[in-house]
py3Dmol code that shows the C-alpha trace and the ligand (Angstrom):
import py3Dmol

protein = """\
ATOM      1  CA  MET A   1     -12.644   3.738  -4.787  1.00  0.00           C
ATOM      2  CA  LEU A   2     -13.240   1.311  -7.659  1.00  0.00           C
ATOM      3  CA  ARG A   3      -9.832  -0.365  -7.938  1.00  0.00           C
ATOM      4  CA  PHE A   4      -7.008  -1.141  -5.536  1.00  0.00           C
ATOM      5  CA  LEU A   5      -4.321  -2.436  -7.860  1.00  0.00           C
ATOM      6  CA  ASP A   6      -1.177  -0.400  -7.177  1.00  0.00           C
ATOM      7  CA  LEU A   7      -0.241   2.235  -4.567  1.00  0.00           C
ATOM      8  CA  ALA A   8       1.129   4.253  -7.491  1.00  0.00           C
ATOM      9  CA  HIS A   9      -2.465   4.869  -8.634  1.00  0.00           C
ATOM     10  CA  PHE A  10      -2.955   7.042  -5.547  1.00  0.00           C
ATOM     11  CA  THR A  11      -1.375  10.264  -4.383  1.00  0.00           C
ATOM     12  CA  ARG A  12       0.687  10.268  -1.207  1.00  0.00           C
ATOM     13  CA  GLU A  13      -2.123  12.254   0.456  1.00  0.00           C
ATOM     14  CA  GLU A  14      -4.714   9.634  -0.565  1.00  0.00           C
ATOM     15  CA  VAL A  15      -2.603   6.846   0.964  1.00  0.00           C
ATOM     16  CA  VAL A  16      -2.121   8.840   4.173  1.00  0.00           C
ATOM     17  CA  ASP A  17      -5.891   9.405   4.235  1.00  0.00           C
ATOM     18  CA  LEU A  18      -6.548   5.649   3.860  1.00  0.00           C
ATOM     19  CA  LEU A  19      -4.231   4.984   6.797  1.00  0.00           C
ATOM     20  CA  VAL A  20      -6.090   7.575   8.897  1.00  0.00           C
ATOM     21  CA  LEU A  21      -9.281   5.616   8.137  1.00  0.00           C
ATOM     22  CA  ALA A  22      -7.507   2.328   9.050  1.00  0.00           C
ATOM     23  CA  ARG A  23      -6.558   3.776  12.425  1.00  0.00           C
ATOM     24  CA  ASP A  24     -10.038   5.196  12.938  1.00  0.00           C
ATOM     25  CA  LEU A  25     -11.668   1.806  12.230  1.00  0.00           C
ATOM     26  CA  GLN A  26      -9.254   0.212  14.717  1.00  0.00           C
ATOM     27  CA  GLN A  27     -10.271   2.675  17.431  1.00  0.00           C
ATOM     28  CA  ARG A  28     -13.961   2.981  16.535  1.00  0.00           C
ATOM     29  CA  PRO A  29     -15.181  -0.311  15.001  1.00  0.00           C
ATOM     30  CA  GLN A  30     -18.049  -0.109  12.475  1.00  0.00           C
ATOM     31  CA  PRO A  31     -19.535  -3.617  12.628  1.00  0.00           C
ATOM     32  CA  ARG A  32     -22.422  -2.765  10.251  1.00  0.00           C
ATOM     33  CA  ALA A  33     -20.644  -0.586   7.694  1.00  0.00           C
ATOM     34  CA  LEU A  34     -20.659  -3.296   4.987  1.00  0.00           C
ATOM     35  CA  GLU A  35     -23.896  -5.065   5.951  1.00  0.00           C
ATOM     36  CA  GLY A  36     -25.204  -7.068   2.978  1.00  0.00           C
ATOM     37  CA  ARG A  37     -21.997  -6.624   0.960  1.00  0.00           C
ATOM     38  CA  ILE A  38     -20.169  -9.642  -0.451  1.00  0.00           C
ATOM     39  CA  LEU A  39     -16.525  -9.808  -1.476  1.00  0.00           C
ATOM     40  CA  GLY A  40     -15.447 -12.604  -3.831  1.00  0.00           C
ATOM     41  CA  LEU A  41     -11.878 -13.832  -3.295  1.00  0.00           C
ATOM     42  CA  VAL A  42     -10.199 -15.770  -6.099  1.00  0.00           C
ATOM     43  CA  PHE A  43      -6.923 -17.437  -5.121  1.00  0.00           C
ATOM     44  CA  LEU A  44      -5.004 -18.924  -8.020  1.00  0.00           C
ATOM     45  CA  ASN A  45      -2.101 -19.371  -5.571  1.00  0.00           C
ATOM     46  CA  PRO A  46      -1.876 -20.228  -1.856  1.00  0.00           C
ATOM     47  CA  SER A  47      -2.135 -17.754   1.003  1.00  0.00           C
ATOM     48  CA  LEU A  48      -2.461 -17.537   4.757  1.00  0.00           C
ATOM     49  CA  ARG A  49      -2.504 -13.809   5.614  1.00  0.00           C
ATOM     50  CA  THR A  50      -4.281 -12.422   2.551  1.00  0.00           C
ATOM     51  CA  LEU A  51      -7.034 -15.037   2.625  1.00  0.00           C
ATOM     52  CA  ALA A  52      -7.655 -14.868   6.377  1.00  0.00           C
ATOM     53  CA  SER A  53      -7.345 -11.088   6.748  1.00  0.00           C
ATOM     54  CA  PHE A  54      -9.798 -10.325   3.933  1.00  0.00           C
ATOM     55  CA  GLN A  55     -12.327 -12.808   5.288  1.00  0.00           C
ATOM     56  CA  VAL A  56     -12.000 -11.440   8.826  1.00  0.00           C
ATOM     57  CA  GLY A  57     -11.962  -7.822   7.626  1.00  0.00           C
ATOM     58  CA  MET A  58     -15.250  -8.242   5.739  1.00  0.00           C
ATOM     59  CA  ARG A  59     -16.865  -9.971   8.733  1.00  0.00           C
ATOM     60  CA  ARG A  60     -15.671  -7.292  11.178  1.00  0.00           C
ATOM     61  CA  LEU A  61     -17.317  -4.673   8.938  1.00  0.00           C
ATOM     62  CA  GLY A  62     -20.567  -6.653   8.735  1.00  0.00           C
ATOM     63  CA  GLY A  63     -20.072  -8.084   5.240  1.00  0.00           C
ATOM     64  CA  ASP A  64     -19.310 -11.560   3.952  1.00  0.00           C
ATOM     65  CA  THR A  65     -16.972 -13.342   1.527  1.00  0.00           C
ATOM     66  CA  ILE A  66     -16.925 -16.246  -0.866  1.00  0.00           C
ATOM     67  CA  VAL A  67     -13.588 -17.926  -1.595  1.00  0.00           C
ATOM     68  CA  ILE A  68     -12.751 -19.625  -4.880  1.00  0.00           C
ATOM     69  CA  THR A  69      -9.588 -21.710  -5.217  1.00  0.00           C
ATOM     70  CA  PRO A  70      -9.726 -22.822  -8.867  1.00  0.00           C
ATOM     71  CA  GLY A  71      -9.090 -26.516  -9.355  1.00  0.00           C
ATOM     72  CA  GLN A  72     -10.009 -27.306  -5.749  1.00  0.00           C
ATOM     73  CA  GLY A  73     -13.741 -27.905  -5.852  1.00  0.00           C
ATOM     74  CA  THR A  74     -14.260 -25.407  -8.685  1.00  0.00           C
ATOM     75  CA  TRP A  75     -13.201 -25.614 -12.328  1.00  0.00           C
ATOM     76  CA  GLN A  76      -9.578 -24.968 -13.045  1.00  0.00           C
ATOM     77  CA  LEU A  77      -9.326 -21.508 -14.642  1.00  0.00           C
ATOM     78  CA  GLU A  78      -7.296 -20.629 -17.722  1.00  0.00           C
ATOM     79  CA  THR A  79      -5.703 -17.179 -17.417  1.00  0.00           C
ATOM     80  CA  ARG A  80      -3.675 -16.892 -20.659  1.00  0.00           C
ATOM     81  CA  PRO A  81      -5.266 -14.643 -23.267  1.00  0.00           C
ATOM     82  CA  GLY A  82      -5.801 -16.572 -26.517  1.00  0.00           C
ATOM     83  CA  ALA A  83      -5.037 -19.983 -24.982  1.00  0.00           C
ATOM     84  CA  ILE A  84      -6.098 -23.155 -26.828  1.00  0.00           C
ATOM     85  CA  MET A  85      -7.893 -24.794 -23.938  1.00  0.00           C
ATOM     86  CA  ASN A  86      -7.125 -28.455 -24.535  1.00  0.00           C
ATOM     87  CA  GLY A  87      -5.424 -28.904 -21.117  1.00  0.00           C
ATOM     88  CA  ALA A  88      -6.608 -29.163 -17.512  1.00  0.00           C
ATOM     89  CA  ALA A  89      -8.464 -25.839 -17.324  1.00  0.00           C
ATOM     90  CA  ALA A  90     -12.181 -26.167 -18.124  1.00  0.00           C
ATOM     91  CA  GLU A  91     -13.085 -22.481 -17.919  1.00  0.00           C
ATOM     92  CA  HIS A  92     -11.419 -19.232 -18.946  1.00  0.00           C
ATOM     93  CA  VAL A  93     -11.222 -16.220 -16.654  1.00  0.00           C
ATOM     94  CA  ARG A  94     -12.941 -14.237 -19.423  1.00  0.00           C
ATOM     95  CA  GLU A  95     -16.158 -16.039 -18.392  1.00  0.00           C
ATOM     96  CA  GLY A  96     -15.266 -17.004 -14.812  1.00  0.00           C
ATOM     97  CA  ILE A  97     -14.353 -13.532 -13.531  1.00  0.00           C
ATOM     98  CA  PRO A  98     -17.438 -11.674 -14.840  1.00  0.00           C
ATOM     99  CA  VAL A  99     -19.712 -14.480 -13.622  1.00  0.00           C
ATOM    100  CA  LEU A 100     -18.238 -14.273 -10.107  1.00  0.00           C
ATOM    101  CA  ALA A 101     -18.366 -10.468 -10.249  1.00  0.00           C
ATOM    102  CA  SER A 102     -22.091 -10.659 -11.056  1.00  0.00           C
ATOM    103  CA  TYR A 103     -22.691 -12.479  -7.743  1.00  0.00           C
ATOM    104  CA  CYS A 104     -20.559 -10.122  -5.623  1.00  0.00           C
ATOM    105  CA  ASP A 105     -20.105  -6.442  -4.813  1.00  0.00           C
ATOM    106  CA  ALA A 106     -16.325  -6.575  -5.268  1.00  0.00           C
ATOM    107  CA  LEU A 107     -13.691  -9.111  -6.319  1.00  0.00           C
ATOM    108  CA  GLY A 108     -10.122  -9.729  -5.178  1.00  0.00           C
ATOM    109  CA  VAL A 109      -7.742 -11.879  -7.221  1.00  0.00           C
ATOM    110  CA  ARG A 110      -4.360 -13.425  -6.456  1.00  0.00           C
ATOM    111  CA  ALA A 111      -2.379 -14.520  -9.509  1.00  0.00           C
ATOM    112  CA  PHE A 112       1.379 -14.955  -9.128  1.00  0.00           C
ATOM    113  CA  ALA A 113       4.013 -14.518 -11.810  1.00  0.00           C
ATOM    114  CA  ASP A 114       4.723 -17.293 -14.279  1.00  0.00           C
ATOM    115  CA  GLY A 115       8.418 -16.683 -13.668  1.00  0.00           C
ATOM    116  CA  LYS A 116       9.326 -17.323 -17.294  1.00  0.00           C
ATOM    117  CA  ASP A 117       9.068 -14.038 -19.198  1.00  0.00           C
ATOM    118  CA  LEU A 118      10.202 -10.967 -17.243  1.00  0.00           C
ATOM    119  CA  ALA A 119       8.563  -8.436 -19.573  1.00  0.00           C
ATOM    120  CA  ALA A 120       5.205 -10.261 -19.411  1.00  0.00           C
ATOM    121  CA  ASP A 121       5.392 -10.578 -15.622  1.00  0.00           C
ATOM    122  CA  LEU A 122       6.313  -6.912 -15.157  1.00  0.00           C
ATOM    123  CA  ALA A 123       3.429  -5.924 -17.424  1.00  0.00           C
ATOM    124  CA  ASP A 124       1.068  -8.064 -15.301  1.00  0.00           C
ATOM    125  CA  ILE A 125      -0.607  -9.262 -18.489  1.00  0.00           C
ATOM    126  CA  GLN A 126      -2.708 -12.081 -17.038  1.00  0.00           C
ATOM    127  CA  PHE A 127      -3.828 -10.052 -14.028  1.00  0.00           C
ATOM    128  CA  GLY A 128      -4.630  -7.084 -16.262  1.00  0.00           C
ATOM    129  CA  ALA A 129      -6.781  -9.288 -18.477  1.00  0.00           C
ATOM    130  CA  MET A 130      -8.839 -10.306 -15.427  1.00  0.00           C
ATOM    131  CA  ALA A 131      -9.180  -6.723 -14.185  1.00  0.00           C
ATOM    132  CA  GLU A 132     -10.390  -5.740 -17.653  1.00  0.00           C
ATOM    133  CA  VAL A 133     -13.348  -8.151 -17.626  1.00  0.00           C
ATOM    134  CA  CYS A 134     -14.477  -7.302 -14.077  1.00  0.00           C
ATOM    135  CA  ASP A 135     -17.100  -4.553 -13.897  1.00  0.00           C
ATOM    136  CA  LYS A 136     -17.103  -4.424 -10.089  1.00  0.00           C
ATOM    137  CA  PRO A 137     -14.560  -2.960  -7.650  1.00  0.00           C
ATOM    138  CA  PHE A 138     -11.385  -5.009  -7.989  1.00  0.00           C
ATOM    139  CA  ILE A 139      -8.526  -5.670  -5.551  1.00  0.00           C
ATOM    140  CA  ASN A 140      -5.035  -6.963  -6.280  1.00  0.00           C
ATOM    141  CA  LEU A 141      -4.346  -9.718  -3.726  1.00  0.00           C
ATOM    142  CA  GLU A 142      -0.832 -10.116  -5.231  1.00  0.00           C
ATOM    143  CA  SER A 143      -0.169 -10.158  -8.929  1.00  0.00           C
ATOM    144  CA  ALA A 144       2.995 -10.951 -10.883  1.00  0.00           C
ATOM    145  CA  SER A 145       4.554  -7.584 -10.177  1.00  0.00           C
ATOM    146  CA  ASN A 146       2.661  -5.995  -7.309  1.00  0.00           C
ATOM    147  CA  HIS A 147       1.267  -6.531  -3.828  1.00  0.00           C
ATOM    148  CA  PRO A 148      -0.389  -3.230  -2.889  1.00  0.00           C
ATOM    149  CA  CYS A 149      -2.174  -4.667   0.168  1.00  0.00           C
ATOM    150  CA  GLN A 150       1.189  -5.690   1.623  1.00  0.00           C
ATOM    151  CA  ALA A 151       2.670  -2.288   0.798  1.00  0.00           C
ATOM    152  CA  LEU A 152      -0.211  -0.426   2.470  1.00  0.00           C
ATOM    153  CA  ALA A 153       0.061  -2.583   5.602  1.00  0.00           C
ATOM    154  CA  ASP A 154       3.837  -2.053   5.682  1.00  0.00           C
ATOM    155  CA  TRP A 155       3.406   1.734   5.449  1.00  0.00           C
ATOM    156  CA  LYS A 156       0.999   1.575   8.400  1.00  0.00           C
ATOM    157  CA  THR A 157       3.456  -0.575  10.366  1.00  0.00           C
ATOM    158  CA  LEU A 158       6.213   2.012   9.824  1.00  0.00           C
ATOM    159  CA  ASP A 159       3.824   4.763  10.973  1.00  0.00           C
ATOM    160  CA  ASP A 160       2.732   2.736  14.036  1.00  0.00           C
ATOM    161  CA  LEU A 161       6.422   2.317  14.966  1.00  0.00           C
ATOM    162  CA  ARG A 162       6.913   6.078  14.484  1.00  0.00           C
ATOM    163  CA  VAL A 163       9.694   5.469  11.980  1.00  0.00           C
ATOM    164  CA  PRO A 164      10.456   8.967  10.604  1.00  0.00           C
ATOM    165  CA  MET A 165       9.653   9.637   6.938  1.00  0.00           C
ATOM    166  CA  ARG A 166      13.321  10.262   6.085  1.00  0.00           C
ATOM    167  CA  ALA A 167      14.621   7.154   7.916  1.00  0.00           C
ATOM    168  CA  LYS A 168      16.838   4.643   6.105  1.00  0.00           C
ATOM    169  CA  LEU A 169      15.080   1.465   4.970  1.00  0.00           C
ATOM    170  CA  VAL A 170      17.192  -1.367   3.569  1.00  0.00           C
ATOM    171  CA  LEU A 171      15.318  -3.849   1.394  1.00  0.00           C
ATOM    172  CA  SER A 172      17.594  -6.887   1.357  1.00  0.00           C
ATOM    173  CA  TRP A 173      17.501  -9.994  -0.795  1.00  0.00           C
ATOM    174  CA  VAL A 174      17.705 -13.134   1.342  1.00  0.00           C
ATOM    175  CA  TYR A 175      18.238 -16.775   0.455  1.00  0.00           C
ATOM    176  CA  HIS A 176      15.448 -19.157  -0.503  1.00  0.00           C
ATOM    177  CA  PRO A 177      15.926 -22.560  -2.134  1.00  0.00           C
ATOM    178  CA  ARG A 178      14.044 -21.450  -5.246  1.00  0.00           C
ATOM    179  CA  ALA A 179      13.159 -18.337  -7.222  1.00  0.00           C
ATOM    180  CA  LEU A 180      10.268 -16.339  -5.750  1.00  0.00           C
ATOM    181  CA  PRO A 181       8.278 -13.563  -7.506  1.00  0.00           C
ATOM    182  CA  LEU A 182       9.194  -9.883  -7.666  1.00  0.00           C
ATOM    183  CA  ALA A 183       5.804  -8.632  -6.469  1.00  0.00           C
ATOM    184  CA  VAL A 184       6.683  -7.890  -2.839  1.00  0.00           C
ATOM    185  CA  PRO A 185      10.147  -6.329  -3.352  1.00  0.00           C
ATOM    186  CA  SER A 186       8.734  -4.197  -6.189  1.00  0.00           C
ATOM    187  CA  ALA A 187       5.820  -3.029  -4.037  1.00  0.00           C
ATOM    188  CA  VAL A 188       7.998  -2.396  -0.975  1.00  0.00           C
ATOM    189  CA  VAL A 189      10.721  -0.364  -2.696  1.00  0.00           C
ATOM    190  CA  HIS A 190       8.018   1.817  -4.254  1.00  0.00           C
ATOM    191  CA  MET A 191       6.043   2.173  -1.011  1.00  0.00           C
ATOM    192  CA  ALA A 192       9.106   3.220   1.021  1.00  0.00           C
ATOM    193  CA  ALA A 193      10.160   5.701  -1.668  1.00  0.00           C
ATOM    194  CA  MET A 194       6.621   7.101  -1.868  1.00  0.00           C
ATOM    195  CA  ARG A 195       6.586   7.452   1.950  1.00  0.00           C
ATOM    196  CA  GLY A 196       9.711   9.625   1.606  1.00  0.00           C
ATOM    197  CA  MET A 197      12.316   7.229   2.996  1.00  0.00           C
ATOM    198  CA  ASP A 198      15.967   6.807   2.030  1.00  0.00           C
ATOM    199  CA  VAL A 199      15.809   3.352   0.507  1.00  0.00           C
ATOM    200  CA  THR A 200      18.747   1.065  -0.223  1.00  0.00           C
ATOM    201  CA  VAL A 201      18.146  -2.132  -2.183  1.00  0.00           C
ATOM    202  CA  LEU A 202      20.765  -4.661  -1.092  1.00  0.00           C
ATOM    203  CA  ARG A 203      21.086  -7.635  -3.410  1.00  0.00           C
ATOM    204  CA  PRO A 204      23.777  -9.965  -4.740  1.00  0.00           C
ATOM    205  CA  GLU A 205      24.938  -9.695  -8.339  1.00  0.00           C
ATOM    206  CA  GLY A 206      22.387 -11.254 -10.692  1.00  0.00           C
ATOM    207  CA  PHE A 207      19.441 -10.267  -8.449  1.00  0.00           C
ATOM    208  CA  ALA A 208      19.114  -6.531  -9.170  1.00  0.00           C
ATOM    209  CA  LEU A 209      15.508  -5.389  -9.306  1.00  0.00           C
ATOM    210  CA  PRO A 210      14.536  -4.650 -12.940  1.00  0.00           C
ATOM    211  CA  PRO A 211      15.219  -1.103 -14.194  1.00  0.00           C
ATOM    212  CA  GLN A 212      11.449  -0.431 -14.553  1.00  0.00           C
ATOM    213  CA  VAL A 213      10.949  -1.222 -10.853  1.00  0.00           C
ATOM    214  CA  MET A 214      13.844   0.996  -9.768  1.00  0.00           C
ATOM    215  CA  GLN A 215      12.741   3.833 -12.067  1.00  0.00           C
ATOM    216  CA  LYS A 216       9.214   3.745 -10.679  1.00  0.00           C
ATOM    217  CA  ALA A 217      10.586   3.886  -7.111  1.00  0.00           C
ATOM    218  CA  ARG A 218      13.007   6.713  -7.988  1.00  0.00           C
ATOM    219  CA  ALA A 219      10.175   8.727  -9.537  1.00  0.00           C
ATOM    220  CA  ALA A 220       8.136   8.260  -6.329  1.00  0.00           C
ATOM    221  CA  ALA A 221      11.162   9.292  -4.238  1.00  0.00           C
ATOM    222  CA  GLN A 222      11.618  12.413  -6.305  1.00  0.00           C
ATOM    223  CA  ARG A 223       8.042  13.465  -5.579  1.00  0.00           C
ATOM    224  CA  SER A 224       8.217  12.650  -1.846  1.00  0.00           C
ATOM    225  CA  GLY A 225      11.731  13.914  -1.078  1.00  0.00           C
ATOM    226  CA  GLY A 226      13.161  10.432  -0.460  1.00  0.00           C
ATOM    227  CA  SER A 227      15.929   8.586  -2.288  1.00  0.00           C
ATOM    228  CA  VAL A 228      16.611   5.135  -3.786  1.00  0.00           C
ATOM    229  CA  GLU A 229      20.014   3.439  -4.106  1.00  0.00           C
ATOM    230  CA  GLU A 230      21.187  -0.114  -4.743  1.00  0.00           C
ATOM    231  CA  THR A 231      24.285  -2.045  -3.816  1.00  0.00           C
ATOM    232  CA  SER A 232      25.602  -5.573  -3.308  1.00  0.00           C
ATOM    233  CA  ASP A 233      27.754  -4.498  -0.360  1.00  0.00           C
ATOM    234  CA  GLN A 234      26.117  -5.570   2.904  1.00  0.00           C
ATOM    235  CA  GLU A 235      28.299  -3.438   5.183  1.00  0.00           C
ATOM    236  CA  THR A 236      27.660  -0.202   3.278  1.00  0.00           C
ATOM    237  CA  ALA A 237      23.948  -0.894   2.948  1.00  0.00           C
ATOM    238  CA  LEU A 238      23.279  -1.794   6.552  1.00  0.00           C
ATOM    239  CA  ARG A 239      25.283   1.035   8.128  1.00  0.00           C
ATOM    240  CA  GLY A 240      22.855   3.320   9.972  1.00  0.00           C
ATOM    241  CA  ALA A 241      19.752   1.407   8.819  1.00  0.00           C
ATOM    242  CA  HIS A 242      16.554   2.153  10.764  1.00  0.00           C
ATOM    243  CA  VAL A 243      14.605  -0.667   9.118  1.00  0.00           C
ATOM    244  CA  LEU A 244      15.841  -3.893   7.553  1.00  0.00           C
ATOM    245  CA  TYR A 245      13.177  -5.431   5.318  1.00  0.00           C
ATOM    246  CA  ALA A 246      14.179  -8.916   4.131  1.00  0.00           C
ATOM    247  CA  LYS A 247      12.679 -10.589   1.073  1.00  0.00           C
ATOM    248  CA  GLU A 248      13.485 -13.514  -1.212  1.00  0.00           C
ATOM    249  CA  TRP A 249      13.236 -13.146  -4.995  1.00  0.00           C
ATOM    250  CA  GLY A 250      14.410 -14.786  -8.193  1.00  0.00           C
ATOM    251  CA  CYS A 251      17.472 -14.110 -10.310  1.00  0.00           C
ATOM    252  CA  THR A 252      16.737 -11.270 -12.723  1.00  0.00           C
ATOM    253  CA  SER A 253      19.869 -11.449 -14.898  1.00  0.00           C
ATOM    254  CA  ARG A 254      18.739 -14.887 -16.141  1.00  0.00           C
ATOM    255  CA  TYR A 255      14.992 -14.608 -15.386  1.00  0.00           C
ATOM    256  CA  GLY A 256      13.104 -17.790 -16.161  1.00  0.00           C
ATOM    257  CA  ASP A 257      16.290 -19.889 -16.422  1.00  0.00           C
ATOM    258  CA  SER A 258      15.861 -22.171 -13.399  1.00  0.00           C
ATOM    259  CA  GLU A 259      19.260 -23.845 -13.829  1.00  0.00           C
ATOM    260  CA  ALA A 260      21.147 -20.538 -13.948  1.00  0.00           C
ATOM    261  CA  ASP A 261      19.109 -19.296 -10.984  1.00  0.00           C
ATOM    262  CA  ALA A 262      19.901 -22.423  -8.959  1.00  0.00           C
ATOM    263  CA  LEU A 263      23.630 -22.145  -9.757  1.00  0.00           C
ATOM    264  CA  LEU A 264      23.734 -18.485  -8.727  1.00  0.00           C
ATOM    265  CA  ARG A 265      21.804 -18.931  -5.498  1.00  0.00           C
ATOM    266  CA  ALA A 266      23.776 -22.031  -4.469  1.00  0.00           C
ATOM    267  CA  GLY A 267      26.647 -19.713  -3.484  1.00  0.00           C
ATOM    268  CA  LEU A 268      24.398 -17.352  -1.517  1.00  0.00           C
ATOM    269  CA  VAL A 269      23.230 -19.403   1.461  1.00  0.00           C
ATOM    270  CA  GLU A 270      25.013 -16.938   3.758  1.00  0.00           C
ATOM    271  CA  TRP A 271      22.384 -14.340   2.835  1.00  0.00           C
ATOM    272  CA  CYS A 272      20.368 -15.377   5.909  1.00  0.00           C
ATOM    273  CA  VAL A 273      19.657 -12.491   8.299  1.00  0.00           C
ATOM    274  CA  ARG A 274      21.512 -13.081  11.572  1.00  0.00           C
ATOM    275  CA  PRO A 275      22.030 -10.802  14.607  1.00  0.00           C
ATOM    276  CA  GLY A 276      25.418  -9.668  13.202  1.00  0.00           C
ATOM    277  CA  TRP A 277      23.614  -7.976  10.298  1.00  0.00           C
ATOM    278  CA  PHE A 278      22.549  -5.264  12.757  1.00  0.00           C
ATOM    279  CA  ASP A 279      26.059  -4.485  14.109  1.00  0.00           C
ATOM    280  CA  ALA A 280      26.383  -1.194  12.217  1.00  0.00           C
ATOM    281  CA  ALA A 281      22.637  -0.443  12.002  1.00  0.00           C
ATOM    282  CA  ALA A 282      20.849   2.167  14.112  1.00  0.00           C
ATOM    283  CA  PRO A 283      20.476   0.873  17.709  1.00  0.00           C
ATOM    284  CA  ASP A 284      16.688   0.605  17.419  1.00  0.00           C
ATOM    285  CA  CYS A 285      16.683  -0.846  13.863  1.00  0.00           C
ATOM    286  CA  HIS A 286      13.479  -2.803  13.184  1.00  0.00           C
ATOM    287  CA  PHE A 287      13.280  -6.040  11.236  1.00  0.00           C
ATOM    288  CA  MET A 288      10.442  -6.591   8.741  1.00  0.00           C
ATOM    289  CA  HIS A 289       9.394  -9.480   6.474  1.00  0.00           C
ATOM    290  CA  CYS A 290       6.029  -9.958   4.753  1.00  0.00           C
ATOM    291  CA  LEU A 291       5.843 -13.688   5.697  1.00  0.00           C
ATOM    292  CA  PRO A 292       5.795 -16.581   5.081  1.00  0.00           C
ATOM    293  CA  VAL A 293       9.470 -16.985   5.946  1.00  0.00           C
ATOM    294  CA  ARG A 294      11.762 -19.997   6.128  1.00  0.00           C
ATOM    295  CA  ARG A 295      13.422 -19.955   9.547  1.00  0.00           C
ATOM    296  CA  ASN A 296      17.207 -20.361   9.565  1.00  0.00           C
ATOM    297  CA  VAL A 297      17.247 -20.270   5.756  1.00  0.00           C
ATOM    298  CA  ALA A 298      16.162 -16.682   5.065  1.00  0.00           C
ATOM    299  CA  VAL A 299      16.156 -15.375   8.648  1.00  0.00           C
ATOM    300  CA  ALA A 300      17.655 -16.829  11.842  1.00  0.00           C
ATOM    301  CA  ASP A 301      15.509 -17.741  14.845  1.00  0.00           C
ATOM    302  CA  GLU A 302      17.365 -15.163  16.974  1.00  0.00           C
ATOM    303  CA  VAL A 303      16.230 -12.352  14.669  1.00  0.00           C
ATOM    304  CA  LEU A 304      12.632 -13.512  14.196  1.00  0.00           C
ATOM    305  CA  ASP A 305      12.236 -14.154  17.936  1.00  0.00           C
ATOM    306  CA  GLY A 306      14.249 -11.110  19.009  1.00  0.00           C
ATOM    307  CA  PRO A 307      13.118  -7.593  19.962  1.00  0.00           C
ATOM    308  CA  ARG A 308      13.863  -6.068  16.538  1.00  0.00           C
ATOM    309  CA  SER A 309      11.314  -8.232  14.732  1.00  0.00           C
ATOM    310  CA  VAL A 310       7.946  -6.626  13.945  1.00  0.00           C
ATOM    311  CA  VAL A 311       6.763  -9.354  11.573  1.00  0.00           C
ATOM    312  CA  LYS A 312       3.672 -10.151  13.653  1.00  0.00           C
ATOM    313  CA  PRO A 313       2.303  -6.581  13.981  1.00  0.00           C
ATOM    314  CA  GLN A 314       3.218  -6.189  10.304  1.00  0.00           C
ATOM    315  CA  ALA A 315       1.030  -9.183   9.425  1.00  0.00           C
ATOM    316  CA  PHE A 316      -1.746  -7.895  11.729  1.00  0.00           C
ATOM    317  CA  ASN A 317      -1.749  -4.646   9.782  1.00  0.00           C
ATOM    318  CA  ARG A 318      -2.825  -6.563   6.690  1.00  0.00           C
ATOM    319  CA  LEU A 319      -6.203  -6.680   8.444  1.00  0.00           C
ATOM    320  CA  THR A 320      -6.346  -3.052   9.590  1.00  0.00           C
ATOM    321  CA  ALA A 321      -5.103  -1.566   6.293  1.00  0.00           C
ATOM    322  CA  GLN A 322      -7.371  -3.725   4.109  1.00  0.00           C
ATOM    323  CA  MET A 323     -10.414  -2.869   6.228  1.00  0.00           C
ATOM    324  CA  ALA A 324      -9.839   0.754   5.202  1.00  0.00           C
ATOM    325  CA  VAL A 325      -9.671  -0.286   1.523  1.00  0.00           C
ATOM    326  CA  LEU A 326     -12.886  -2.315   1.846  1.00  0.00           C
ATOM    327  CA  HIS A 327     -14.643   0.527   3.662  1.00  0.00           C
ATOM    328  CA  ARG A 328     -13.619   3.077   1.022  1.00  0.00           C
ATOM    329  CA  MET A 329     -14.720   0.692  -1.723  1.00  0.00           C
ATOM    330  CA  LEU A 330     -18.003  -0.641  -0.388  1.00  0.00           C
ATOM    331  CA  ALA A 331     -19.426   1.467   2.454  1.00  0.00           C
ATOM    332  CA  LYS A 332     -22.462   3.581   1.579  1.00  0.00           C
ATOM    333  CA  GLY A 333     -21.527   7.218   1.235  1.00  0.00           C
ATOM    334  CA  SER A 334     -17.792   6.489   0.976  1.00  0.00           C
TER     335      SER A 334
END
"""
ligand_1 = """\
8
LIG
N 2.376 -11.694 2.868
C 1.392 -12.393 2.276
O 0.804 -11.971 1.259
O 1.086 -13.540 2.918
P 0.197 -14.726 2.288
O 0.951 -15.205 1.063
O 0.135 -15.756 3.376
O -1.127 -14.178 1.920
"""
view = py3Dmol.view(width=600, height=400)
view.addModel(protein, "pdb")
view.setStyle({"model": 0}, {"cartoon": {"style": "trace"}})
view.addModel(ligand_1, "xyz")
view.setStyle({"model": 1}, {"stick": {}})
view.zoomTo()
view.show()
């Protein structure tokens, strides 16, 4: 495997195969599989899980990592193609990425959305420009429009919980004081559709996922036998749900307009997941969130601390799923 940029680049069988390897590595550790291998991690944005799980994953497989957080001890990196570099950034990723790649066996990059131009963010232009200049295996640690590592870990979590393929997964928008990127909801709706689930995207008016995102998920559902719907009606969406996956994201009807976004979301503070959200759900409905999460803003304490919540095993699976990606990418003979 040379690139791990989008689950859509793989067949359903290839993803299932990766998850078999993840489970195998969990049961039969291979502490020398990546001996002498070095993964470079470039974080243009903050992280807890992605940073820690990749570092630990490499170590558990016998390899090592270097971590670059541009502007914090290293030069600030310019990502915009064609930029006139008369600002804070001293180095462009067109030099920085290939230089780092020359020191390492693989690179991972996190580069969030600008949140200004929806078309540019959906096209992942800045991330794509970095992938283009890297001649080593390359991993998406969360780009403007995708988070394949999260999606792979979430698929494994659903499998671990023995959630049937045709179960109903509701991906619900939840409140956050400011606009957050579309990467996780886009990755999750596609992953669940690709897994073969009946997916409902629940979101208030103004926060519909972009048509390209929905079309990609519907195409995956068509191939897997699943389905994808969307609604703003909480009662209809949550009825019979087997999984409620909560996520915050920005207004899409006025993308990049922070004032319009703030006005719209000001009336939506009730979109905080509380125990009552599960009244009409399946009795054993699970609660998922990729984390980090704002307690009692996006999700109530009672839900996060209650028996439905699987957010901690979900976060743990970032490690197990990514170890399979690293093994496939870097182990000799893989
Ligand atoms: N879910 C996730 O990617 O977490 P971090 O932002 O902490 O890496």
